[in-house]
N, C-alpha and C positions, 0 to 999 in steps of 0.2 A: 783200601782196595786198590789193586793194581789195574790200571786202565788198559795197558797194552793187550792183554789176552782177550778183552771184550770188543775192541774196536772193529775187528773183522766181522764179528757177529752183528754189530750195529750197522755196518755198511751193507751187510747181506739183507737185513730188515729193510733198509732204505731202497735197495735194488729191487726187492720183491714188491714193495709198494709201487715203485716206479714201473715195474712190468705190468702190474694191474692197471695203472693209469694209462700206459701206452696202449694196452689192449682195448680199454674202454674208449679211448680217443677215436678208434676206427668206426665205432657205431654210436657215438655220443649224440643224444637227442637234446638240442638246446632248449626245447620246450620244458625240460625237467629242471631248469635252474630255479633257484629261490633267491630272494633278496633279504639279506640281514639288515640292510640299511641302504642309504643313498649310494648307488653304484658299488655296493658291497655284495658280491655275488657268491653263491655256494651251490654245490650240486651233490648228488648222491655219490659222485666219485670222490669228492673231498672227504665225505663222512665215512665211506667204506674204507678208503685208504687209511684214514686215521685209526679206525678200529683194527685194521690189520697191523699197523705199526705198534699200537698199544699192546696187542696180544703178543707180538714178537718180542718187544722190549721187556714185558713182564717175565718172560722166561729167562732173560739174561740177568736181570737185577730185580728179583721179586720184591725187595723192600722199598724200591723207589716209587715215588708218586709221579703225577703228570700235570703239566700245564699245557693245554692243547687249544688250538684255535676253535675247533668245532665242538668242544665240550662233550665228547663222547664218553668221558670218564671224569669222575670227581675225586678220585683217589689222590691224596697229597702225602708226600713222604716227609719224615722228620729230618732227614739228612740229604737224601738224594731225590731230585725231581728231573724227569725228562721234559724238555720244552719242544713241542712238536708243531710244525706246520706241514700237514700232509700233502698239500698242493699249493705251493707258493707261486702265484701267477695264474690264479683261477680264471681271471678275465681273459688272459692270453689263451688258456686251454679252451675255454668256451668258444672263442672266436677262431680257433684253429691256428693261432700264432705259436710256433714251436719253441717257446721259451718259458719253461716252468720247471719246478723242482720240488723235491722232498727235502725238508730241513729238520734235523734232529740235533738238539743240544742237551748236554747233561750238566746239571747244576748241583754242586755239593755245597750245602748251606748257601752262602751268597756268591760263590765263585763258580764261574763256568769252567768246566774241566775237560769237556769233550765236545766235538762238533763234527757233523756229517752233512754235506749238501750233495744231493744226487740230481744232476741236471738230466732230466729224463730223455729228451729227444737227442741229445748228443752222447748219451751213455757215458757221462763223465761223473765220476764219484770223487769228491773232494773230502778229505777227512784229516783230523788231527786231534791230539789230546795234549794236555800240559806235559812239559818235559819231553816233548817229542817233536820232530819236524812235522811239517804239513805235507800231504801227499795228494796227487791226482792219479787215480788208477794205478797206484803202486809206485809212482815216480815222484821223488821229492820236488816240491815247488818252493819258490821264493818270490817275494814281491819285486816289483820293478826297481831299477836303480836310477830312474830319471830324477834329476835334482831340483827341478823347478816346475811350477804350474805351466809355464810356457811350453814345456816339453811334454805335457801330460794329456792323456785322454781320460775324461772324468765322467763318471756315471752318477745319475740322480734318479729321483722318482717325483712324479707330479702329484699334487693333492687331488683326491678324487671324491672326498666328501666333506672335509673341513677346509674351507677356503678362506679362513680368517687371516692367513698370512700369505695369501696368493700374490698380493701386490709386491711385497718385498722379495718374495721368491722369484718373481719374474725379473725384478731389478738385479738380483744376484745372478740369474741366468745370463742376463745381458752383459754383465761385467765379466763373467767367466768366458762367455763366447768370444769375447774380444781378446782374451789373454791365454787361451789354451788351444790344444789341437782340436778339441771338439767336446760336445756334451752328448751323452747317450742315455736313453731311458728304455730299459729292457722290459720292465714290468714285473720283475722278481728281485726283491732285495737280497734274498739268499744267493741268487746267481751273481748279482752285482758284487757281493762280498767275496764270493769264491773267485770271481774273475780278478778282483783286486789282489787277492792272495797269490794268484799265479802270474801276475804281472801284465794282464791284458788291459786292465785299468790301473791308473796311478792312484785314483781316489774314488770314493763313493760317498755321497751325503744325501740325507733325506730326513724329513720330520714326519710326525704322525705314525711312527713305526710301533709295532707291538713286539713283545719279547719273542714270540714264536717266529716272527719274520727274520730275526737277526741272531738268535742264540747260537745256532750252529756255525754260521759264518764268522762270528766274532772270534771264536776259538781258532778257526782256520787262518784268518788274517794274522792274528797275533803270532801263531806258531810259524807262520811263513816269514816273519820278520817285520810285519807291518804294525801299525798303531791304530787304536780305536778310541775315540774320545767323543764327548758331547760338544755342542756348539759353543760352549764356554771353555772348552779345553779340559774339562774334568774327566775323571776315569769312569764315573757312573754313566752307563749307556743303556742298560737293559730296560730300565723303567722310566727313562726321561723322555721317551718318544722322539728323540732326535739323536742322530748319529753321524759322525764323520770318521770314515776309515781311509787310511792312506798307506803309502809305501814307507812311511816314517820319515821321509826326506822332505816332503812338502806340507807336513802338518801345520807348521807355523804360518806359512803363506796362505794355505786354505782357510785357516781360522781368521786371518786378517780380512779376507774377502767376506766370509760369513758374518763376522762381527760388524761389518758396515751396515748390515740390513737386519740382523737379529739381535 
């Protein structure tokens, strides 16, 4: 299957879901949130957006299955599976903080081959597929060329329900704070990856991640010239629950910091 003809259709599905989320934001009732676990929030907006995305993607690639955060479908494909986070940054959305996104990845067997991240409030659509450049709203993007951690702005995420590694995470934060331009926590891993792909961040790292948090962004970072590894430097990241994305120039240095504490 050639991916180039369908990428525009996938971005349109992401944008339509984003428009629904943007509309609901204006009248959202925080009393309608649900808890999936400790500090793990979901709303009717997440679920409805996911249903819309699934319906749209089924028209594009009927044989594909789905791996979704909200489990609105159980269909699984033999070769192709869409990996979807309909609203990455739900806590931000609920609290009115304008950083949240739609994330869509396509997996062929064990390989991620297409990714879309739509940052809803900024109306920024990042997308890429294998054997293609990465784009932001039609303009090609590349990772930053900063050569060292000392030159870098770095993104991360904080643990919000599994605090088993909190102590060493704080130690790592302390070490990096002293040796980079700054640390940022936006609250959407998909956005962090997209921003790494276009050079706003030099690196993003986090643990306790799910496949739907990162599938779309991984493809975009790689096709923009970046690198994505786990905390040991290995290539498997989708199911390891830990991820380091960089501009490719500071990977080794970032791993040195991470390996001090993990």
